[in-house]
N, C-alpha and C positions, 0 to 999 in steps of 0.2 A: 528822567533818567531812571529813577527807582521803578517806575511803571514798566519801562523797557526791560530792566533786569528781571522783574517779576515774571513778565511774559516769557522771557528766555528760560528762566528756571522751570516754569510750568511746562514749557515745550520740551525741555530736556528730560524732565521727570516723566512726561507722557511717553516720549520716545523710548526711555529706559524701560518703562513698564511694558510697552508694546513689544520691545525686543525680547524682554524676559519671558513674556507670555508666549511669543513666537517660538522661543527656544524650548519652553516647557511643552508646548503643543507638539513640536517636532519630536521631542524626546518621548512623549506619550505615544505618538504615532509609530515611532521606531520600536518601542517596547511592545506595542500591539502587534506589529508586523512579526516580531520574534516570538509570538505565542504559537507553538505548533499544535497540530492535531497529533495526538499520541495514540498509537495502536499497540495493544498487547500482542506480542508475537514471539512464539517459542520456536527456535531453530538452532541447530548445532552445525557449524561449518568446520571442515577439516582442510587445512591448507597443505595438501600433499604434493601437488604438481605445479600449481601456480597461485598467484594472488598474494604471495608473501611480499614483504616490504610495505604493505598497507599500513598507514599510520592511524593510531588511536589517539584522540585528543581528550583533554579533561572535560570539555563541553562542546556543544555544536558551535561552529564558526570560530573556534579557538585555534591558535597556532601552538598551543602548549601541548606537545606530544608526550603522552604518558607511556606509550609502548609502540613498537614497530613489529608487526607480525612476521614471524620467521617460518621457514619451511618446516612442516610437521606440526605446527601449532593447531590448536582446536579452540574455537571461541563459541560461547553461548550467547545467542541474541535474545533479548527480553522485550525490547520495545522498538517500534519504528516511529520516528518523529518527522512529520511532514510540515514544512514551512511553505504554505501555499503562496503567500505574497512574494516570496523569493524563489519559488519553484526549486527548493532544495530539500533533499531527504537525507536523514541520518539514521543510523541504528545504534542502539545502546547495547554494548557487548561486554562480556566478561571473559577473561582468559582463564585457562586451567589453573593458573597460579593465583587467581583472585583479583587481578587488575581490572578495574572498570573504566570504560571510556566510550567515546563516540566515534563512529566511522561514517564518513560522507560517502553516499552511494550514488550521487548524481542528481539528475532532474526527474527520475522516475518516481511514481507514486503507486506502490503495489495495491493500495486500497482506494484507488481513484473511483469516484462516483459511489462510494460506500460499498464497493465490492468486497466480498469475504467478511463482511461484518455479520455478527450473529443475528439471526431472525427469530428462530424458535426451535423447540425440540419436539420431535414426533416419535411415536412408537412404531417400530418396524420389526417384524418377526420377534416380538416380545423383547425388543431392545430399544433403548433410547438413542435416537439419532439426531445429532445437532445439524441444523440447516442454516446455511449462510446465503447472503445475498449475492447474486451474480447477474449482471446486465451485459448483454452482448448478442451478436448474431452468429449463429453457427450452422455450418453445413451438416445436414443429418443424413445418415445412410439408411438403407432399407432395414428397418428394425421394428420393434414394438414400442408403444407408449404404455407404461404401466401406471397404475393408480398411486403406487408408492415406490420408493427407491428399493425395490426388491423384485426378483423374478418369481417370487411366490405370491405376489399381489395380482390383482385383476388386470388383464390386458384391456386397455381402453380402445386401442386402435393399432392395426398393423399398417405401418408406413409402406405405401405402395412405391413401386419403382418410379412412377411419375412424380410422387411427392418427395422421394429421396433425392439427395444431391442439390437441394435448394437450401436457402438460408432462412432460419427461424429464430425468433427471439427467445432468449433464456431469461429466467427470473430468479432461480435458486440453484444451489449446489450443496451436496452433502459435505460434511466437514472432511471426509476422507477423499473428496474430489472424484469419487467413482460414479456418481449419479448427478444428472442435470435435469432441471425441470424446464420444459419448453412448451410452446404453444404452436400447434399445427392446425390451421383452420379452426374448427370448433372444439378440438381436443387439447386439453392441457394436462400433462402428466410427466412421468419420469423416463429418461432414456439413459443408457450407460454412456459415460463420457468417452469411452473408447470408440463409440460409434459416431462421434462428432469429428469434424475436420474444418479447416479454414482454407484449404487449397492455396496456402501462401507459404508453406514451409514453417519450420519452427514448432514449438509446443502449441497444442490446440488451446489449452487453457493456461494462461499465464498466471500461475498461482504466485502468491507473495514469496514462497520458498524458492521457486524457480527464478523469479525476477532478481531476488537478492543474491542467489548463487551466481547467476550470470554476471551481475554487475561486479562482484568481488573476485570471482574465480573463473567462471565460464568464458567470458570474453577474452581473458588473458591466455586461453588455450588455443584460440583461433589463430 
């Protein structure tokens, strides 16, 4: 009888330890899932025509609302938090009165594939120009490819009418979004972003600013 009780006690202890470990592992996995990719992002949004009644919470995934945006409010964005495992994106925002909170902007990731992350700084026309990563295919018009993001730099190639109107891979973009680095055949250089298109409507280059604006304000205007 004692032997049976001992076996039962050991079995219960093992089950208890196993259950506890399972809960701990589940908790660790959940905590790991809630570790976001954080991107520094500076943008000011003015809620003049739509987007008001958007709620700010004390932290991501929280239901504790610290402020509800009113018509005429202005908020300053400082971070974008992307939770890849849950495909959720939040922004960290501060109101003009100093209230800090987080706003859910849906499933979009403005920095997907590392786009718009800092790559390097180059000198252009005696000025430092920050260059960001950009991956994607763009339709290029009849234009020139320059050695640097400046019309004062060397022309590497004149895009012919036959070459224009086709899609080419981009690799970089200047921080002001005015120049994009592309490769056409054996030439790799810079073209003005205004000469790019997608033939699908909407903005040619979906910058983090335009994506966030659309999610919070723009789509409410449609």
